N, C-alpha and C positions, 0 to 999 in steps of 0.2 A: 482433507481440506478440499473444498470445492473449487471449480474453475473460476467462479466469480471472485472469490477471496484472493486467489492467486493473481488474477488480473488487477484487482484493486491495489495489491502490494506493488506490482510492477509499475503501474501508472503513477502511484504516489512517489515512487523512487525515480521517476522519469527514465526508467530502463537503465539505471546506473547503480553499480554496487554502492551500497550505503556505507561501506567501510572504507574501501580504497578509492572510490569514486570512478572506477573504470566503467565506461559506457558498454552496454551489451554489444553494440555494433562493432566494437574493437576486439571482441572475443567470439567470433562467429561459430567456432567449433565447440564451444562449451556453453550450454544454456545456464544462465544464472539461476541460483536456487532461492526459493522462498524459505527462509530459515527462521527458527524461533530465537529471538534475542535472549530470552530466558528459556533455556532448553526444557523440553517436556520432562526430562529426568529430574529437573529442579522445580517441578510443578508449574512450568510455563504453559500458558494456555494458547490454544490455536485460535487466536482472534487478531484482528487487524492491529491493535495496539501493541502486540507482542511479536509481530512479524516484520522481517526486513528482507530486502533483496540483496543477495550476496553473490559475488563471483565465486567460481569453483575454488579458487585459491584461498580466498578469505574464509569461506565456509569450511574448507578442509582444515585449515589451521585453527580456527576458532573452536570447532567441535562443540563440546559441552562446557567449555571454559566460561566462567563468569569473571575471573580475575587472572592476574599474572603478576610478575615481579617487576617493579619499576627499575630499569637498568641504572638510574642515577642514585636512588635512595636505598634500593634493596627491599623496599616495603611492598607487601602484598597490596595490589591496587586493582580496582574494578576496570574492566574493559570498557571501551566506548560503547554507549547505548544509543543507537540512532533515534530512538523515540524520545529520549530524555536530554540528549546533548546536541549541541550544534557543532558540526564538523569544523568550522572555521575557528571555534574557540579552542580546539584541542590539537589541530594539525596545521601545518603550513607546507607549501611546496617549495623546494629549492632545486630548480632545474628538474631532473627526473626523480629526485628523492622526495619522500614524504617524511617530515620530521615532526615529532611530538612537541607541542608547546607546553603541555601539562603532564603530570604523572599519568593521567588516564591516556593521553595521547602517546607518550613514550612507551607505555606498557603495551598498548594496542599495536603500535608499529612493530614491536618485537614479537609479540605472540602471533600476530597474523602475518608476519614476515613481509611487510609492505615493500621492503627494499631488497628482496631477493634478486639475484642477478637477472633472471629472466624478466622479472617485473620492471626492473630498471631499464633494461633494453627496450621493452615495449613502450614505456613512457618516453624514453629518449627519441624513439622513432616517431611517436605521435607528436612530440614537441617540434622535431625537425620538419615534419610535414605541415605544421600549423594546426594540427588537430588536437594538440595537447593542452591548450590554454585552460580548458575546464575539466581536464581529465586527471586521473591519478598518474 
C-alpha cells in the first residue's frame, strides 16, 4: 500500500478511528492503522473503498472477523462496515459508554471491546475535560 493511499484513508476519516471514533490525537503513542474492512484473507482488495482507519485496539480485536454473535439474539451478525454503514445508525454514546442501537452495533461493540475498562476511562477523561463531545 503506498503512502498516498494511506494518506487518503487518514484524511477521509478525519484522523479518527472509524469504529470507535477515537481521534488519533488522543492516542499519541499508538499510530492508527489503515486496515482492510474485508480482510485480504477473505479476498478484500487494497483499494480506498475497502480501507478504514482503525485505532490499535479496534484493529487488534477485529482482526480478520467479518461477523460476531449479537449478545441479545445470539444470531451471527455482520460487524459494522464503515464504507456501507453510518455510525450514528448503529451506535449511541451514553456518557463514556458506546451502546449498539442495532444487531450490527451490539455485535461490533462486543467483538471490538468498545467498553473495555481502559477505553471507558479514556472516554471519561475526555468527556470531563470537554474534549469528549465528538469522541468515542
